[in-house]
The first five atom37 places (N, CA, C, CB, O) and aatype in JSON, in Angstrom:
{
  "aatype": [20, 20, 20, 20, 20, 20, 20, 20, 20, 20, 20, 20, 20, 20, 20, 20, 20, 20, 20, 20, 20, 20, 20, 20, 20, 20, 20, 20, 20, 20, 20, 20, 20, 20, 20, 20, 20, 20, 20, 20, 20, 20, 20, 20, 20, 20, 20, 20, 20, 20, 20, 20, 20, 20, 20, 20, 20, 20, 20, 20, 20, 20, 20, 20, 20, 20, 20, 20, 20, 20, 20, 20, 20, 20, 20, 20, 20, 20, 20, 20, 20, 20, 20, 20, 20, 20, 20, 20, 20, 20, 20, 20, 20, 20, 20, 20, 20, 20, 20, 20, 20, 20, 20, 20, 20, 20, 20, 20, 20, 20, 20, 20, 20, 20, 20, 20, 20, 20, 20],
  "atom_mask": [
    [1, 1, 1, 1, 1],
    [1, 1, 1, 1, 1],
    [1, 1, 1, 1, 1],
    [1, 1, 1, 1, 1],
    [1, 1, 1, 1, 1],
    [1, 1, 1, 1, 1],
    [1, 1, 1, 1, 1],
    [1, 1, 1, 1, 1],
    [1, 1, 1, 1, 1],
    [1, 1, 1, 1, 1],
    [1, 1, 1, 1, 1],
    [1, 1, 1, 1, 1],
    [1, 1, 1, 1, 1],
    [1, 1, 1, 1, 1],
    [1, 1, 1, 1, 1],
    [1, 1, 1, 1, 1],
    [1, 1, 1, 1, 1],
    [1, 1, 1, 1, 1],
    [1, 1, 1, 1, 1],
    [1, 1, 1, 1, 1],
    [1, 1, 1, 1, 1],
    [1, 1, 1, 1, 1],
    [1, 1, 1, 1, 1],
    [1, 1, 1, 1, 1],
    [1, 1, 1, 1, 1],
    [1, 1, 1, 1, 1],
    [1, 1, 1, 1, 1],
    [1, 1, 1, 1, 1],
    [1, 1, 1, 1, 1],
    [1, 1, 1, 1, 1],
    [1, 1, 1, 1, 1],
    [1, 1, 1, 1, 1],
    [1, 1, 1, 1, 1],
    [1, 1, 1, 1, 1],
    [1, 1, 1, 1, 1],
    [1, 1, 1, 1, 1],
    [1, 1, 1, 1, 1],
    [1, 1, 1, 1, 1],
    [1, 1, 1, 1, 1],
    [1, 1, 1, 1, 1],
    [1, 1, 1, 1, 1],
    [1, 1, 1, 1, 1],
    [1, 1, 1, 1, 1],
    [1, 1, 1, 1, 1],
    [1, 1, 1, 1, 1],
    [1, 1, 1, 1, 1],
    [1, 1, 1, 1, 1],
    [1, 1, 1, 1, 1],
    [1, 1, 1, 1, 1],
    [1, 1, 1, 1, 1],
    [1, 1, 1, 1, 1],
    [1, 1, 1, 1, 1],
    [1, 1, 1, 1, 1],
    [1, 1, 1, 1, 1],
    [1, 1, 1, 1, 1],
    [1, 1, 1, 1, 1],
    [1, 1, 1, 1, 1],
    [1, 1, 1, 1, 1],
    [1, 1, 1, 1, 1],
    [1, 1, 1, 1, 1],
    [1, 1, 1, 1, 1],
    [1, 1, 1, 1, 1],
    [1, 1, 1, 1, 1],
    [1, 1, 1, 1, 1],
    [1, 1, 1, 1, 1],
    [1, 1, 1, 1, 1],
    [1, 1, 1, 1, 1],
    [1, 1, 1, 1, 1],
    [1, 1, 1, 1, 1],
    [1, 1, 1, 1, 1],
    [1, 1, 1, 1, 1],
    [1, 1, 1, 1, 1],
    [1, 1, 1, 1, 1],
    [1, 1, 1, 1, 1],
    [1, 1, 1, 1, 1],
    [1, 1, 1, 1, 1],
    [1, 1, 1, 1, 1],
    [1, 1, 1, 1, 1],
    [1, 1, 1, 1, 1],
    [1, 1, 1, 1, 1],
    [1, 1, 1, 1, 1],
    [1, 1, 1, 1, 1],
    [1, 1, 1, 1, 1],
    [1, 1, 1, 1, 1],
    [1, 1, 1, 1, 1],
    [1, 1, 1, 1, 1],
    [1, 1, 1, 1, 1],
    [1, 1, 1, 1, 1],
    [1, 1, 1, 1, 1],
    [1, 1, 1, 1, 1],
    [1, 1, 1, 1, 1],
    [1, 1, 1, 1, 1],
    [1, 1, 1, 1, 1],
    [1, 1, 1, 1, 1],
    [1, 1, 1, 1, 1],
    [1, 1, 1, 1, 1],
    [1, 1, 1, 1, 1],
    [1, 1, 1, 1, 1],
    [1, 1, 1, 1, 1],
    [1, 1, 1, 1, 1],
    [1, 1, 1, 1, 1],
    [1, 1, 1, 1, 1],
    [1, 1, 1, 1, 1],
    [1, 1, 1, 1, 1],
    [1, 1, 1, 1, 1],
    [1, 1, 1, 1, 1],
    [1, 1, 1, 1, 1],
    [1, 1, 1, 1, 1],
    [1, 1, 1, 1, 1],
    [1, 1, 1, 1, 1],
    [1, 1, 1, 1, 1],
    [1, 1, 1, 1, 1],
    [1, 1, 1, 1, 1],
    [1, 1, 1, 1, 1],
    [1, 1, 1, 1, 1],
    [1, 1, 1, 1, 1],
    [1, 1, 1, 1, 1],
    [1, 1, 1, 1, 1],
    [1, 1, 1, 1, 1]
  ],
  "atom_positions": [
    [[0.8, -1.04, 0.34], [-0.18, 0.07, -0.01], [1.21, 1.25, -0.19], [-1.61, 0.44, 1.45], [2.37, 1.37, 0.21]],
    [[0.37, 1.87, -0.91], [1.5, 3.55, -0.85], [0.8, 4.49, -0.57], [2.27, 4.21, -2.27], [-0.38, 4.37, -0.9]],
    [[1.14, 5.58, 0.02], [0.87, 6.32, 0.77], [1.1, 8.07, 0.41], [1.51, 5.75, 1.76], [2.26, 8.07, -0.02]],
    [[0.81, 8.96, 0.38], [0.9, 10.23, -0.47], [2.21, 10.76, 0.6], [-0.81, 11.38, -0.59], [2.13, 10.8, 1.83]],
    [[3.21, 11.08, -0.08], [4.2, 12.27, 1.41], [3.46, 12.97, 2.07], [5.31, 13.58, 0.97], [2.36, 13.34, 1.65]],
    [[4.01, 13.35, 3.43], [3.96, 14.11, 4.32], [3.91, 15.7, 3.38], [5.21, 13.73, 5.35], [4.85, 16.08, 2.68]],
    [[2.73, 16.39, 3.53], [2.45, 17.66, 3.06], [1.25, 17.85, 3.21], [2.79, 17.93, 1.84], [0.43, 17.08, 3.72]],
    [[0.99, 19.43, 2.52], [-0.61, 20.03, 2.54], [-1.02, 19.7, 1.15], [-0.82, 21.86, 2.86], [-0.46, 19.78, 0.05]],
    [[-2.27, 19.26, 1.59], [-3.44, 18.64, 0.44], [-4.45, 19.48, 0.33], [-4.15, 17.23, 0.79], [-4.67, 19.97, 1.44]],
    [[-5.24, 19.91, -0.54], [-6.74, 20.15, -0.97], [-7.94, 19.29, -0.16], [-6.83, 19.73, -2.58], [-8.21, 18.15, -0.51]],
    [[-8.59, 19.9, 0.89], [-9.47, 19.01, 0.95], [-10.87, 18.7, 0.41], [-9.5, 19.0, 1.85], [-11.85, 19.44, 0.55]],
    [[-10.84, 17.51, -0.22], [-11.99, 17.04, -1.49], [-13.17, 17.89, -0.97], [-12.48, 15.08, -1.6], [-13.28, 18.94, -1.59]],
    [[-13.99, 17.73, -0.08], [-15.0, 18.44, 0.46], [-14.89, 19.67, 0.47], [-15.25, 18.15, 1.53], [-16.02, 20.14, 0.31]],
    [[-14.01, 20.6, 0.58], [-13.85, 21.84, 0.68], [-12.76, 22.22, 0.25], [-14.01, 22.25, 1.73], [-11.86, 22.4, 1.06]],
    [[-12.49, 22.46, -1.29], [-11.77, 23.0, -2.04], [-11.09, 24.48, -1.3], [-12.61, 23.12, -3.25], [-9.97, 24.83, -1.67]],
    [[-11.77, 25.22, -0.35], [-11.5, 26.51, -0.18], [-10.04, 26.37, 1.01], [-13.05, 27.35, 0.39], [-9.27, 27.29, 1.29]],
    [[-9.98, 24.44, 1.75], [-9.15, 24.58, 3.02], [-8.32, 23.63, 2.24], [-9.77, 24.17, 4.69], [-8.6, 23.15, 1.14]],
    [[-7.18, 23.4, 3.01], [-6.18, 22.69, 3.06], [-5.82, 21.49, 3.92], [-5.5, 23.42, 3.18], [-5.43, 22.16, 4.87]],
    [[-5.63, 20.21, 4.33], [-5.01, 19.62, 5.78], [-3.6, 19.17, 5.31], [-5.95, 18.16, 6.53], [-3.2, 18.93, 4.17]],
    [[-2.88, 19.14, 6.63], [-1.27, 18.82, 6.79], [-1.5, 16.96, 6.68], [-0.43, 19.57, 8.74], [-2.12, 16.37, 7.57]],
    [[-1.02, 16.34, 5.69], [-0.8, 14.86, 5.99], [0.34, 14.42, 6.58], [-0.86, 14.14, 4.91], [1.32, 14.55, 5.85]],
    [[0.49, 14.09, 7.32], [1.75, 13.57, 8.23], [1.97, 12.17, 7.79], [1.47, 13.59, 9.94], [2.67, 11.54, 8.58]],
    [[1.57, 11.52, 6.75], [2.22, 10.22, 6.31], [0.83, 9.35, 6.73], [3.88, 9.75, 7.23], [0.42, 8.65, 5.8]],
    [[0.08, 9.28, 7.92], [-0.65, 8.39, 8.59], [-2.49, 9.01, 8.85], [0.3, 8.16, 10.04], [-3.43, 8.26, 9.1]],
    [[-2.58, 10.64, 8.69], [-3.51, 10.85, 9.34], [-3.51, 12.22, 8.87], [-3.47, 10.49, 10.7], [-2.38, 12.7, 8.9]],
    [[-4.46, 13.05, 8.42], [-5.11, 14.35, 8.2], [-4.72, 14.79, 9.63], [-6.82, 14.38, 7.75], [-4.77, 13.92, 10.49]],
    [[-4.34, 16.08, 9.98], [-4.25, 17.05, 10.97], [-4.7, 18.57, 11.01], [-3.11, 17.04, 11.18], [-5.83, 19.01, 10.82]],
    [[-4.05, 18.95, 11.17], [-3.65, 20.72, 10.91], [-4.55, 21.21, 9.79], [-1.85, 21.05, 10.33], [-4.28, 20.66, 8.72]],
    [[-5.61, 22.16, 9.7], [-6.59, 23.07, 8.46], [-5.98, 24.37, 8.62], [-8.5, 23.23, 8.74], [-5.4, 24.94, 9.55]],
    [[-6.23, 24.62, 7.65], [-5.63, 25.88, 7.03], [-6.37, 26.57, 5.63], [-4.1, 25.46, 6.64], [-6.67, 25.88, 4.65]],
    [[-6.62, 28.02, 5.72], [-7.37, 28.24, 4.62], [-6.3, 28.06, 3.52], [-8.1, 29.64, 4.65], [-5.12, 28.32, 3.76]],
    [[-6.82, 27.46, 1.95], [-5.92, 27.24, 1.38], [-5.24, 28.16, 0.3], [-6.23, 26.27, 1.07], [-5.98, 28.66, -0.54]],
    [[-4.13, 28.37, 0.25], [-3.43, 29.48, -0.49], [-3.62, 29.2, -1.9], [-1.9, 29.61, -0.16], [-3.54, 28.16, -2.54]],
    [[-3.99, 30.93, -2.36], [-4.41, 31.15, -3.79], [-2.98, 31.14, -4.13], [-5.37, 32.55, -4.23], [-1.94, 31.33, -3.49]],
    [[-3.29, 30.84, -5.42], [-2.25, 30.68, -6.46], [-1.92, 31.94, -6.81], [-2.63, 29.9, -7.64], [-2.96, 32.5, -7.15]],
    [[-0.59, 32.99, -6.94], [-0.47, 34.62, -7.16], [-0.72, 34.57, -8.85], [1.35, 35.42, -6.61], [-0.39, 33.7, -9.65]],
    [[-1.37, 35.74, -9.03], [-1.64, 35.4, -10.42], [-0.93, 36.0, -11.68], [-2.91, 35.66, -10.57], [-0.55, 37.17, -11.81]],
    [[-0.82, 34.89, -12.68], [0.01, 35.17, -14.01], [0.54, 36.28, -14.26], [-0.62, 35.0, -15.08], [-0.14, 37.27, -14.54]],
    [[1.92, 36.29, -14.19], [2.29, 37.78, -14.77], [1.83, 38.11, -16.25], [3.91, 37.97, -14.78], [1.5, 37.4, -17.2]],
    [[1.96, 39.81, -16.0], [1.17, 39.9, -17.62], [2.08, 39.63, -18.86], [0.55, 41.52, -17.96], [3.26, 39.97, -18.89]],
    [[1.43, 38.97, -19.89], [2.68, 38.41, -20.93], [3.34, 39.85, -21.29], [2.04, 37.46, -22.59], [2.87, 40.94, -21.0]],
    [[4.43, 39.6, -21.93], [4.95, 40.54, -22.53], [4.49, 41.54, -23.64], [5.76, 40.03, -22.82], [3.82, 41.1, -24.57]],
    [[4.76, 42.55, -23.59], [4.39, 43.56, -24.88], [4.56, 43.13, -26.04], [5.09, 44.74, -24.98], [3.73, 43.34, -26.94]],
    [[5.79, 42.39, -26.24], [5.94, 41.67, -27.74], [6.7, 40.42, -27.68], [6.73, 42.62, -28.83], [7.93, 40.47, -27.65]],
    [[6.21, 39.53, -27.67], [7.18, 38.31, -27.55], [7.88, 37.79, -29.36], [6.03, 36.82, -26.71], [8.46, 36.75, -29.69]],
    [[7.52, 38.94, -30.16], [8.45, 38.56, -31.09], [9.39, 39.78, -30.91], [7.84, 38.29, -32.59], [9.18, 40.68, -30.09]],
    [[10.72, 39.69, -31.96], [11.51, 40.97, -32.55], [10.69, 41.7, -33.06], [12.54, 40.78, -33.55], [9.63, 41.25, -33.5]],
    [[11.07, 43.28, -33.12], [10.57, 44.44, -33.82], [11.52, 45.06, -34.18], [9.77, 45.26, -33.2], [12.42, 45.19, -33.35]],
    [[11.68, 45.62, -35.44], [12.54, 46.58, -36.38], [12.99, 47.42, -35.35], [11.76, 47.44, -37.64], [12.13, 47.69, -34.51]],
    [[14.37, 48.02, -35.16], [14.48, 49.46, -34.57], [14.15, 50.68, -35.51], [15.91, 49.67, -34.09], [14.22, 51.86, -35.15]],
    [[13.86, 50.34, -36.5], [13.53, 51.23, -37.68], [12.26, 52.24, -36.93], [12.95, 50.19, -39.21], [11.56, 51.87, -35.99]],
    [[12.2, 53.39, -37.52], [11.11, 54.28, -37.06], [10.27, 54.43, -38.13], [11.53, 55.6, -36.56], [10.58, 54.86, -39.24]],
    [[8.79, 53.93, -37.6], [7.83, 53.76, -38.45], [7.1, 55.45, -38.84], [6.79, 52.6, -37.7], [6.34, 55.71, -39.78]],
    [[7.57, 56.27, -37.94], [7.1, 57.95, -38.22], [8.4, 58.48, -39.55], [7.35, 59.19, -36.26], [8.27, 59.18, -40.55]],
    [[9.5, 57.83, -39.0], [10.12, 58.51, -40.14], [10.17, 57.76, -41.47], [11.49, 58.85, -39.77], [10.4, 58.33, -42.53]],
    [[9.94, 56.53, -41.35], [9.77, 55.91, -42.98], [8.44, 56.43, -43.31], [9.79, 54.05, -43.2], [8.32, 56.26, -44.52]],
    [[7.35, 56.98, -42.84], [6.37, 57.39, -43.46], [6.15, 58.79, -44.05], [5.56, 57.11, -42.74], [5.44, 59.11, -45.01]],
    [[6.97, 59.6, -43.21], [7.45, 60.74, -43.67], [8.33, 60.53, -45.17], [8.31, 61.32, -42.48], [7.79, 60.88, -46.22]],
    [[9.39, 60.08, -45.18], [10.06, 59.62, -46.31], [9.54, 59.18, -46.97], [10.84, 59.01, -46.28], [9.66, 59.69, -48.08]],
    [[8.61, 57.96, -46.91], [7.65, 57.92, -48.13], [6.61, 58.81, -48.43], [7.03, 56.84, -48.14], [5.94, 58.27, -49.31]],
    [[6.27, 59.59, -48.22], [5.32, 60.84, -48.18], [5.85, 61.5, -49.24], [5.28, 61.77, -46.82], [5.37, 61.78, -50.34]],
    [[7.06, 61.75, -48.68], [7.72, 63.08, -49.55], [8.81, 62.66, -50.55], [8.49, 64.24, -48.49], [8.88, 63.36, -51.56]],
    [[9.78, 61.51, -50.44], [10.56, 60.84, -51.13], [10.51, 59.26, -51.71], [11.44, 61.03, -50.48], [11.36, 58.49, -52.17]],
    [[9.18, 59.2, -51.46], [8.7, 57.76, -51.73], [9.12, 57.43, -53.4], [6.86, 57.65, -51.42], [9.85, 56.47, -53.64]],
    [[8.58, 58.32, -54.52], [8.98, 57.91, -55.49], [10.27, 57.61, -56.02], [8.55, 58.45, -55.99], [10.44, 56.98, -57.07]],
    [[11.55, 58.26, -55.01], [12.99, 58.1, -55.33], [13.57, 57.13, -54.57], [13.74, 59.28, -55.18], [14.78, 56.89, -54.64]],
    [[12.68, 56.44, -53.7], [12.78, 55.0, -53.2], [13.38, 55.19, -51.94], [13.63, 53.99, -54.12], [13.53, 54.22, -51.2]],
    [[13.71, 56.24, -51.63], [14.46, 56.65, -50.21], [13.94, 55.79, -48.71], [14.09, 58.43, -49.96], [14.67, 55.23, -47.89]],
    [[12.26, 55.93, -48.72], [11.99, 55.06, -47.84], [12.12, 53.61, -48.1], [10.9, 55.33, -47.5], [11.98, 52.95, -47.07]],
    [[12.33, 52.95, -49.13], [12.61, 51.56, -48.82], [14.41, 51.3, -48.53], [11.97, 50.63, -50.21], [14.84, 50.32, -47.92]],
    [[15.21, 52.28, -49.07], [16.66, 52.81, -48.64], [16.64, 53.01, -47.16], [17.08, 54.27, -49.38], [17.61, 52.42, -46.68]],
    [[16.17, 53.4, -46.54], [16.24, 53.79, -44.94], [15.76, 52.51, -44.72], [15.29, 55.15, -44.21], [16.67, 51.89, -44.16]],
    [[14.83, 51.84, -44.86], [14.37, 50.4, -44.22], [14.92, 49.25, -44.28], [13.31, 50.01, -44.59], [14.47, 48.21, -43.8]],
    [[16.34, 49.45, -45.13], [17.51, 48.57, -45.35], [16.93, 47.63, -46.59], [17.99, 47.67, -43.87], [17.36, 46.48, -46.7]],
    [[15.85, 48.21, -47.6], [15.67, 47.07, -48.67], [16.08, 48.05, -49.71], [14.03, 46.26, -48.89], [15.47, 48.99, -50.22]],
    [[17.53, 47.47, -49.93], [18.28, 48.29, -50.7], [17.78, 47.99, -52.37], [19.9, 47.97, -50.35], [17.36, 48.79, -53.2]],
    [[18.0, 46.65, -52.46], [17.28, 46.27, -54.01], [15.77, 47.05, -54.35], [16.91, 44.41, -54.05], [15.54, 47.89, -55.22]],
    [[15.17, 46.67, -53.72], [13.21, 47.14, -54.02], [13.91, 49.02, -54.14], [11.42, 46.65, -51.78], [13.16, 49.71, -54.83]],
    [[14.9, 49.64, -53.71], [14.84, 50.99, -53.15], [15.67, 51.38, -54.87], [15.83, 51.34, -51.23], [15.54, 52.42, -55.52]],
    [[16.19, 50.58, -55.09], [17.34, 50.83, -56.41], [16.11, 50.78, -57.3], [18.83, 49.44, -56.82], [15.65, 51.83, -57.77]],
    [[15.45, 49.29, -57.61], [14.14, 49.21, -58.5], [13.14, 50.59, -58.58], [13.22, 47.96, -57.87], [12.82, 51.14, -59.63]],
    [[12.73, 51.01, -57.2], [11.83, 51.82, -57.03], [12.43, 53.18, -57.79], [11.47, 51.88, -55.52], [11.85, 53.93, -58.58]],
    [[13.67, 53.24, -57.34], [14.18, 54.69, -58.34], [14.19, 54.52, -59.75], [15.76, 55.2, -58.08], [13.8, 55.56, -60.28]],
    [[14.46, 53.72, -60.5], [14.92, 53.31, -61.93], [13.39, 53.06, -62.61], [16.05, 51.76, -61.95], [12.95, 53.4, -63.71]],
    [[12.77, 52.35, -61.52], [11.34, 52.04, -62.55], [9.98, 52.64, -62.24], [10.95, 50.46, -62.57], [9.0, 52.82, -62.96]],
    [[10.2, 52.88, -61.03], [8.8, 53.4, -59.92], [8.32, 54.54, -60.69], [9.23, 54.02, -58.08], [7.17, 54.77, -60.32]],
    [[8.75, 55.51, -61.76], [8.25, 56.28, -62.21], [7.01, 55.61, -63.14], [9.22, 57.03, -62.72], [5.88, 56.1, -63.18]],
    [[7.31, 54.72, -63.68], [6.72, 53.79, -64.52], [5.32, 53.44, -64.3], [7.43, 52.7, -64.48], [4.47, 53.47, -65.18]],
    [[5.15, 53.15, -63.23], [3.72, 53.14, -62.18], [3.07, 53.96, -62.16], [3.77, 53.07, -60.91], [1.93, 53.81, -61.73]],
    [[3.57, 55.32, -62.66], [2.56, 56.74, -62.7], [2.21, 56.99, -61.08], [0.83, 56.45, -63.74], [1.18, 57.56, -60.74]],
    [[3.05, 56.56, -60.26], [2.8, 56.65, -58.97], [2.09, 56.12, -58.17], [2.61, 57.41, -58.77], [1.9, 56.68, -57.09]],
    [[1.41, 54.72, -58.49], [0.78, 53.9, -57.71], [1.92, 53.23, -56.5], [0.08, 52.84, -58.7], [1.76, 53.16, -55.28]],
    [[3.15, 52.74, -57.39], [4.04, 52.0, -56.36], [4.7, 53.11, -55.35], [5.29, 51.12, -57.18], [5.5, 52.57, -54.58]],
    [[4.57, 54.45, -55.16], [5.02, 55.15, -54.11], [3.89, 55.13, -53.29], [5.53, 56.47, -54.4], [4.04, 54.94, -52.09]],
    [[2.62, 55.31, -53.84], [1.42, 55.35, -52.98], [1.16, 54.12, -52.17], [0.23, 55.61, -53.79], [1.02, 54.28, -50.96]],
    [[1.08, 52.85, -52.7], [0.91, 51.46, -52.56], [2.12, 51.28, -51.32], [1.15, 50.55, -54.14], [1.85, 50.47, -50.44]],
    [[3.05, 51.79, -51.26], [4.49, 51.58, -50.21], [4.29, 52.49, -48.83], [6.16, 52.24, -51.1], [4.86, 52.35, -47.76]],
    [[3.16, 53.61, -49.25], [3.33, 54.49, -48.22], [2.05, 54.18, -47.42], [3.52, 56.0, -48.69], [2.02, 54.51, -46.24]],
    [[0.89, 53.5, -48.04], [0.23, 52.61, -47.69], [0.18, 51.74, -46.47], [0.34, 52.12, -48.45], [-0.54, 51.69, -45.47]],
    [[1.47, 50.89, -47.04], [2.05, 49.72, -46.29], [2.57, 50.23, -45.1], [3.12, 48.95, -47.03], [2.16, 49.89, -43.99]],
    [[3.61, 51.16, -45.34], [4.34, 51.86, -43.86], [3.15, 52.56, -43.09], [5.69, 53.24, -44.21], [3.07, 52.26, -41.9]],
    [[2.29, 53.37, -43.55], [1.19, 53.94, -42.58], [0.28, 52.73, -41.84], [0.13, 54.95, -43.51], [0.09, 52.86, -40.63]],
    [[-0.24, 51.65, -42.47], [-0.63, 50.54, -41.91], [0.32, 49.82, -40.97], [-0.99, 49.77, -42.87], [-0.13, 48.99, -40.17]],
    [[1.45, 50.06, -41.02], [2.2, 48.98, -40.25], [2.42, 47.58, -40.99], [1.4, 48.69, -38.93], [2.49, 46.6, -40.26]],
    [[2.51, 47.44, -41.95], [2.9, 46.36, -42.54], [4.04, 46.05, -43.65], [1.91, 46.03, -42.92], [4.14, 45.33, -44.63]],
    [[4.97, 47.17, -42.83], [6.4, 47.26, -43.36], [7.38, 46.56, -42.72], [6.87, 48.52, -43.38], [7.41, 46.38, -41.5]],
    [[8.41, 46.06, -43.7], [9.3, 45.16, -42.84], [10.53, 46.09, -43.43], [9.29, 43.23, -43.15], [10.46, 46.87, -44.38]],
    [[11.56, 45.8, -42.68], [13.04, 46.27, -42.73], [14.01, 45.1, -43.45], [13.6, 46.59, -41.1], [13.86, 43.88, -43.38]],
    [[14.73, 45.62, -43.95], [15.95, 44.84, -44.94], [16.37, 43.17, -44.1], [17.75, 46.13, -44.96], [16.86, 42.28, -44.79]],
    [[16.14, 42.99, -42.82], [16.16, 42.04, -41.76], [14.7, 41.3, -41.86], [16.45, 42.79, -40.3], [14.56, 40.33, -41.12]],
    [[13.88, 41.58, -42.49], [12.37, 40.95, -42.29], [11.95, 41.17, -40.84], [12.31, 39.24, -42.61], [11.7, 40.11, -40.27]],
    [[11.78, 42.56, -39.9], [11.44, 42.53, -38.79], [10.29, 43.33, -39.25], [12.37, 42.9, -37.74], [10.32, 44.02, -40.27]],
    [[9.46, 43.24, -38.6], [8.09, 44.52, -38.94], [8.71, 46.45, -38.28], [6.08, 43.81, -37.5], [9.51, 46.92, -37.46]],
    [[8.08, 46.76, -38.9], [8.47, 48.32, -38.5], [7.01, 48.85, -37.98], [9.13, 49.38, -40.01], [6.16, 49.51, -38.58]],
    [[7.01, 48.28, -36.55], [5.75, 48.96, -35.79], [5.89, 50.27, -34.77], [5.13, 47.82, -34.89], [4.89, 50.97, -34.62]],
    [[6.96, 50.57, -34.15], [6.92, 51.25, -33.38], [6.82, 52.86, -34.31], [8.05, 50.84, -32.45], [6.96, 52.89, -35.54]],
    [[6.59, 53.92, -33.59], [6.41, 55.26, -33.92], [7.89, 55.98, -33.78], [5.26, 55.91, -32.95], [8.65, 56.65, -34.47]],
    [[7.84, 55.48, -32.58], [9.46, 56.09, -32.38], [10.44, 55.03, -32.14], [9.65, 57.13, -31.03], [10.14, 53.93, -31.66]],
    [[11.63, 55.39, -32.5], [12.5, 54.28, -32.6], [13.52, 54.7, -31.64], [13.05, 53.96, -34.06], [14.5, 53.98, -31.42]]
  ]
}
C-alpha cells in the first residue's frame, strides 16, 4: 500500500481549505493559499525593427518616388528598383508603399516588422 508523502493537500470536501497529511492521518487545517496571479504577458513576444515608423512614413510621403523610404528600411534592392522604374507605375508604387508603411505592414531589410512610431 502506497501513501502520499507528507504535505499540505486540498480537502476534497472543501476546496477552500487544506489539511496537513503527516503520512498516516490528516491533522492541521488552514485556508487554501491562492495561487499568485500570472504575470502580464510581454508587450511583444517577437522581435521588432529598430527603425522608426514615423521616419519611414515621412520619407515615403515626401521622397517615396525616389525609393528613399526603401533605402531607409534597409531594402536596398527594392529601393534601387523603385528609383529606376518606379516612375513607370505613374505613382502607384509609391502610393502603395506609403499605405503599407502607415498600416504597419512594412518590414525592414532583416524581415522585422516596423511597428514603433518612435525608435
